[in-house]
N, C-alpha and C positions, 0 to 999 in steps of 0.2 A: 507559415508557421515556424520556419527556421529562425526568422528574426525574433519571433515571440519567445522561442526556447532560449536563444542566446541572451535576450534581455533578462529572462528569469534566472539564468545561470549567473549572470553578472550581479543581479539583485541579491542572490543568496550568498555569493562569494564575498562581496564587499562587507556586509555586516559580520560575516564569519571571520574575515581577516582582522577586522577591528576587535572582535570579541576575543581573539586569541591572546591579545595583550591585556585587555581591560577586564574581560569577563571570563574567558577560558573555554575553549572548545574541548568538551569532554570525550567526544567520539565521532567517528564518521564511518559510513558504510557505503560501498559501491558494489554494484552487480551488473553483469553482462551475460546474456543467455539467448536461447532459442526456444520457441514454443511450436509444437506440431499438433495440428488438429486431426480429426478423423479422416479428412480428405487426403492427408499426407503433406499438406502445405506447411512449410517451416518458416516462421517469422521471427524477427529479432525483437529483443526487449532490453532496456537498460534503465537503471535507477541510481540515484545518489541521495544520501541522507547525512545531515550534519546535526549534531546535538551540542547546544551551548548552555552553560550554566550562567543564569542571570543573577541569582543570589544563591545563598546556601540551600534554599528549599524551592526555588523557582527555576524553570528551564524553558528553552525554546528548541524545537526540532523543525528543521526545514527539509522538504523533500522535492526532488525533481525526478520525473519519469518520462519514458518514451516507450510506446508499444506499437509495433507494426501490426495492422489488422487488415481484414478483407475490405473494410470500408475506408482505409487510409490510416496514416500514422496518428496516434493519439499522444499529444504532449500534455503533461500535467505538472502542477506545482501545488504544494500543500504546506501549511504552517500549523504547528501545534504549540500552544502555550499551556504549561502544566505546572503542578505543584507536586513535590515529593517530600511530604512532611515527616516521613519516617521510613526506615529501611523496609523494603518489601512491598511498597505501594507507591503509585503515582496516578494522578488524574488531572484532567483539564479539558480544554476546548480546542477544536480544530476547524480549519477552513480550507477548502480545496477548489481549484479552478482547472478545467481541462478544455481542449478544443481538438478538432480533427482536421487533418490536412486535406485540402481539396474541397472542403465544404464550408459554407458560412454557418458554423454551428459551434456554440460554446455552452458549457454548463458548469454550475458550481454547487457546492454543498457546504453546510455548516452542521456542527454536531458536538457532542460530548463523548469523552472516552476515559477509560481507566484501566489500570493494570495492577494485579495483585499476586503476590507470591503465595502459592498453595503449599509449597515445601521448598527446600533448598534447591531442588532441581526443576521445579515445575512452576509455571506462571500462567495466569488466566488474564485474558484481555477482552473487554467489551466496548462496544461503541454504538451510537444511535444518532440519527440526525435527519435532515430534510434537504432537498435540493431542487433546483429549477434549471431549465434549459431555455435558450432563446429561440429554439426551433419548435414549432407546433404547440407553443405554450405548455410544454410538458413540465410537470412537477412530480415529485416523488418523495416518499419517506423510506428510510432504510435502517437496518440494524445488523450487527454482526458480533460474533464471539470467536475467540481464538485461544488455543491451548498449546504451549510450548513445553517440551520436556527434554532435558539433557540426559540422554541414555548413558553416555560416557563423556569424558572431557573432550573427545574428538567428534562425537555424533550428537546432533540435536534434531528432534522431530517436532514439527509444527503443523497443527491442523487448524482449519478455520471454516466458518460458515457465514456467508453474507446473504441477506435477504433484502429485496427492494420491492416496493409496491407502487405500481403505476396505475392511476385511476383517472383516465381521460376518455372523452367520447370516442376519439380516434384510436386509442390504444389503452387497453385494460388488461393487465396481467401482473402476476407476482413472479419476479425473477429470483433465482437462488444460485449461488456459486459456492461450491464446497471444494476444498483442496487439502492435500497432505504433502508436505515438503520435508525432505531429509537433507541436512547439511553436514558435510564431513570436513573437518579442519585438521590436517596432520599435526600431531603434537600440540594441538590447541593453538596453532599459529594464526597469523592474520589472514592467510589465504585459505579459501575453502572451495569445495565442489558441492553443487546443489542439484538435486533431482526432485521432481514433483509431478503429481497428477491432479487434475482439476476436472470436476464434473459440473456443467452449467445446465440449468433447466428453466423453463418458462411455463407457468401454470395459469389457468384462468381462461377468460373468453378468447384472448388472442394467444393462447399458449401453443408451444411447438415442442417437438421431441427434444430430449436432452442431447448434449454433446460432451465428449471427453477429450481433454488435451493433456499432453505430457510436456514437461519442460526440463531443460538442462542448462546449467550455467556455472559461472565462477563468481566468487565473492571476495571482497577485501574489506576487513573490519579493522579500524584503527582506534586507538584509545580504549575506551571502555565499552564500545559497541559490540554486540554479539552475546551469545550465551542465553540462558533461560531466565536469568535474574531480572526482575522488573527494574532494579536500580540501574541496569546497563542496557537492557534490550530496547531498541527503538519501537515506537508505536508503528503498527502495520499500516500500510496504505490501502485504501479501498476506493473503488470507482464504480458505483452502481450502474452507470450507463455503458461502460466498456464492454461487458458481456454481450449486450445487444448489438453493438457495432462490430464486434468480432465475427458475428454470424450474419451480418447484414439484415438484422431484424428491425432496424430503425434508420 
């Protein structure tokens, strides 16, 4: 999977470098942190996002991510094509692809998403889609909602809820993943500290008890990335299969 991730990084970097002169990179965001589950195990995570203005009302967002889990490292890439026809809103389509280290297993998803300013300091994000995996002929549908609020110029709170339904003969359950994250950026600068708590559950025929995780990390936001405004805040990333792999449920 290391070769796969390097190829993805090069693939995103090259168009971004070209866009800087011809289209214009409007923002980038990087994060590095640790996640600890109820067993006390701490695992690393990292992500990178770049946002490119294609036209005055069209944009492209590219994501790279890596999460260390009990089932192996999950590497992911996602692309978002969106429109921002007016201040305070943007919407579009996204596609994502992930695989896990040490297993012959890959899954992808497609969907639609949108972001809307509810006020000067608060934004609402929604997404929905479907996905398939090349293991066990698994397919799923999913949806999610997120809310971000800028308490002060230095502190932003972001909550989210993602739900995915798996309906197969070998695995039938509804997974949910709810999280709350606080980000502090001193003097509203590019660097920030992040802390969050996430609760994951699985209901239905193959349901299991829920699990809580806490996370800590550092972020770097360049350009217009960051804040609560839909005009600058990147679309969030979602992976409906990752919560299952974190707990060795699939």
